[in-house]
N, C-alpha and C positions, 0 to 999 in steps of 0.2 A: 711705383713698384713695377711699371710696365717694362723696365729694362732688366729685371731680375729673372734669370733663367732658372726654371724648376724642371724636375724630371718626373714624368708620369710613367707608371709601370702598369701593365695589364697582362692578362693571360688569354691567349687564343684558345677558344673552345671548339671552333669548327667553321666551316664555310669558306668561301672565296670572296675576295673583294668584288663588288661592293657589299656583299651580303655576309660579311664576317661576323661571327658571334664571339664576343670576348667579355671577360670580367675585369672590372677595375680593381687593381691591387693597391694603389696609393700614389700620392704625390710626395716627392722627396726634394730636399734642399741641395743635394749634391748627386753627381753621377755615381759616385762610389756607394752611397747609400741605396740608390736605385738598383745598382747591379747586385748588391747584397740581398735585395728583396726578391730577386729572380731565383725561383726554386728549381726550375728545369728549363729545357729548351723551348717550351711553349710560352714563356714570358717574354715580353718585349718592353723596350724603353723608348720613349720619345721625349726630346727636350721641348718644353713649353714655356710660354711667357704669360704672366698674369695680365689681366685686363686687355687682352687682345682678342678681338672677335674673328671667327673664321667664317667663310661663306656658308650659306644655308644648304648648298648642294653638297653631296657626298664627295669627299676628296680623300686621297691617300695622305696620311700624316707624313710630312717630310721628316727626314732624318731618323726614321724608326729603325731600330735594329734589335736583334735577338741575341743577347749575350748568353753563353752557357755557363752556369755556375757549377763549379766542381765541388760537390758536397763530399765531406769526409765520412758522413754518417749515412751513406746510401742514397 
């Protein structure tokens, strides 16, 4: 499963890197589903792979971006 790309969604609550405060929103099987989970401009998406370890030190998550979902209900 290490070659399957998944999409993590989170919401920034405050702070600046490396002391950013964020909430976990979910893991999604497609980029389209991850984008749909973003409720406003504070939500971010980052592609992730299962079974891959990251360094113990704090790093910026590569390929993170903040899509802005255009809601029709406000």
